[in-house]
VODRENLO-618951 format. One record per atom (N, C-alpha, C): x, y, z. Coordinates in steps of 0.2 Angstrom, whole numbers, plus 5000, padded with zeros to 4 digits. Layout:
<rs>
XYZ
...
</rs>
This chain:
<rs>
500449945000
500050005000
500450065000
501050065003
501450125004
501750144997
501850084993
502150104986
501550134982
500950114983
500450134979
500350214980
500350224987
500250294989
500850344986
501450314986
502050344984
501950364977
501750314973
501650314966
501150374964
500550374968
500050424967
500350494969
500750504974
501050564975
501450594970
501750544966
502250564961
501850584954
501250544953
500950554947
500250594948
500150614954
499450654955
499350714950
499850754950
499750814946
499650794938
499950744936
499850724929
499150694928
498950654933
498350624933
497750674933
497850724937
497350774937
497350814931
497850824928
497950864922
497550824916
497650764916
497250724911
496550724912
496350724919
495650724920
495350794918
495750844919
495550914917
495450914910
495850884906
495750874899
495150844897
494950794900
494350754899
493750804900
493750844905
493150884907
493150944901
493650964898
493551004893
493150984887
493150914886
492850884880
492050894880
491850894886
491150904887
490850974884
491351024884
491151084881
491251094874
491451044871
491551034864
490951024860
490951014854
490350994849
490050924851
489450914849
489150854849
489550804845
489750824839
490150784835
490750754838
491150794842
491650774846
491450724851
490950734855
490650694860
490550624856
490250624850
490150564847
490750524845
491250564843
491950544841
492150504847
492150524853
492350494859
491950424860
491250434859
490850374859
491150314854
491350334848
491550284843
492250264846
492650304849
493350274852
493150224857
492750234861
492550184866
492250124864
491850124858
491650064855
492250024852
492750064849
493250034846
493750004851
493850024857
494249994862
494049934864
493449914864
493149854867
493549794864
493749754869
494149694867
494649704862
495049764862
495549774857
496049824860
496449854855
496949894857
496749974857
496950004863
496750074863
497150114858
497750094857
498150134852
497850124845
497650064843
497250054836
496650094836
496250104842
495650134842
495750214841
496350234844
496450304844
496650324837
497050284834
497250294827
496650294822
496150254823
495550254819
495150314821
495150334827
494750394829
494950454825
495650464825
495950514821
495750514814
495750454811
495650444804
494850464802
494450444807
493750454806
493550534806
493950564810
493850634811
494150674805
494750654803
495150694798
494850684791
494550624790
494350604783
493550624782
493250644788
492550664788
492050604788
492350544788
491950484789
491550474795
491750514800
491450504807
490750524806
490550584802
489950604802
489550594795
489950584790
489750574783
489850514780
490350474782
490550414779
490050354779
490050314774
489650254774
490050194776
489750134776
490150074778
490850064776
490950074769
491550064766
492050114769
491850184770
492350234772
492550224779
492050204783
492150194790
492550134791
492450074788
492850014788
493550024787
493650064782
494350084780
494750114785
494450164789
494750194795
494850144800
494450094801
494550044806
494949984805
495449994800
495849944797
496249904803
496449934808
496849904813
496449884819
495849894819
495349884825
495149814825
495149784831
494849714831
494149714831
493849664827
493149654826
492849714823
493249744818
493049804814
492349804810
492149744808
491549744805
490949754809
490949724815
490449734820
490449804823
491049834824
491149904827
490949954821
491049944815
490849984810
490049984810
489749924811
489049924811
488749964817
489049954823
488849994829
488850064828
489450094825
489550164824
489050194819
488850154814
488350174809
487650174812
487550124816
486850124819
486750184824
487250194828
487250244833
487250314830
487650324825
487550384822
486850404819
486550354816
485950364813
485450374819
485450344824
485050344830
485050414833
485750444833
485850504837
485850564832
485650554826
485550614821
484850644821
484750704821
484150734821
484250794816
483850794811
483850854806
484550864803
484850804802
485550804799
486150824803
485950834810
486550844815
486550794820
487150774823
487150734828
486950774835
486550744838
486250764845
486350714850
486850724854
487050674859
487050704866
487250764867
487350794874
486650794878
486150804874
485550804878
485350744881
485650684879
485450624882
485950604888
486450644889
486950634894
486950674900
486450714901
486350754907
486050714913
486250734919
485950704925
486550664929
486350634934
486850594938
487250544934
487850544935
488350504931
488150434931
488050404937
487850334938
487250314934
486750354935
486050344931
486150344924
486550394921
486650404914
487050344911
487550324915
487950264913
487550204912
487150194917
486650134917
486250134912
485950194910
485450204904
485850184898
486450214897
486850204891
486950124890
487150094895
487350024895
486749984893
486150004894
485549964893
485149984887
485350044884
485050074878
485350054872
485050004869
485349974862
485050004856
484650054857
484350094852
484850154850
485150184855
485550244853
486250224855
486450174859
487150164861
487250094860
487250064854
487349994853
488149984853
488349934856
489049924856
489449944863
489049964867
489349984874
489049944880
489449914883
489349884890
489449924895
489349904901
489449954907
490149974907
490649934905
491349964905
491450014900
491250004893
491350054888
490950114890
490350104893
489950164894
490250204900
490550174904
490950214910
491550244907
491950214902
492450234899
492250304895
491750294891
491450354887
491350414891
490950404897
490850464901
491450494904
491950444906
492550474909
492850514904
492950494898
493250534893
492950594890
492350604892
492050674891
491950714898
492350694903
492350734909
491750714914
491350664913
490750644917
490850584920
491450564922
491550494925
491850494932
491850544936
492150544943
491950494947
491250474946
491050424951
490950354948
491350344942
491250284939
491950244939
491950174938
492450134938
492450104931
493050104928
493150064921
493450004922
493049954923
493349884925
493649844920
494149864917
494549824912
495049774916
495349734912
495849684915
496349714919
496549774918
497149804922
496849824929
496249854929
495949874935
495749814939
495449764936
495249704940
495849664943
496449664939
497049634941
497249674948
497249734948
497449774954
496949764959
496349764958
495849754963
495949684967
496149634963
496349574966
496949574970
497449614967
498149624970
498049654977
497649704978
497549734984
496949714989
496749654987
496249614991
495549644991
495349684986
494749714985
494249664983
494449624979
494049564976
494449504977
494149444978
494449384979
494749354973
494349364968
494549334961
494349374955
494649374950
494449404944
493849364941
493249394940
492649364937
492849344930
492549284928
492649264921
492249314916
491649334919
491249384915
490949434920
490749494917
490449544921
489749554919
489349534923
488649544922
488449614925
487949654923
487849714926
487849714934
487549664937
487549654944
488249654947
488649604944
489349594946
489749664945
489649694940
489949754938
489849804944
489249824945
489049864950
489349844957
489349784959
489549754965
490349774966
490749764960
491449774961
491549844961
491149884957
491249954956
491149984963
490649964967
490549984974
491149974978
491449914978
491949894982
492549934980
492649954974
493249994972
493150064975
492550094974
492450154977
492550164984
492350114988
492450104995
493250104997
493550064993
494350054994
494650124992
494450164987
494750224985
494650274991
494050274994
493850324999
494350305005
494450245007
494850215012
495550245012
495850235006
496550255005
496650335003
496050365002
496150435001
496350454994
496150414989
496250434982
495650434978
495450484975
494750484972
494750434967
494150404966
494050344961
494350354954
494150414951
494350424944
495150424944
495450454949
496150454949
496550394951
496150354955
496450284956
496450244950
495850244946
495850214939
496450234935
496550294934
497150314930
497750294933
497850294939
498450274942
498650204941
498150164942
498250084940
498350074933
497950114929
498050104922
498850124920
499050174923
499750204921
500250154924
500150124929
500550074932
500650014928
500049994925
500049934920
500349944913
500150004911
500350024904
500950064903
501150104908
501650154908
501450224905
500850234904
500650294902
499950314905
499850384905
499150404908
498750424902
498450374899
498150384892
497350384893
496950394888
496250394888
496050324887
</rs>
């Protein structure tokens, strides 16, 4: 535990700067918010770096808002399960478009936990997002202070510090909320805000404070 707190003290400023960057995204356009949604769809069971590269291509080529299946699929060349994820992006873009413009922010107001749970259950507007991806998405637009992103890195650390007894083989919504609550209590006990603990453990595992 001493090493964890020491690492936090060393990285705290950089972690908070990254979280501040996320909060700036909320004040950007609906198209940018949708871009972050696509990024989180693309990271599911895949590489964050490949997803980031694809996100940049989607934005720079205009495929994000105007591209069809062929154009989007081309941008997702290095993304795992690219065919399914292309389908999710097209589906969600259509569902979130009103009078030719993407309108997504209006669906994201309110309590973070409530909004996250709604996103994870809403397959009409948010196809391709589980509890983890929905949490990731909200964190990346500055609305995830109360949320845990339970990927393999975080679960491994939760087991390491005795917060959970074992890493579950699958995360049902009930199990996700149960572990998230345990992580939140652990974060409170050691004096590290939940969102900061998430990024701290991510950086310990990957060597970078990334999105």
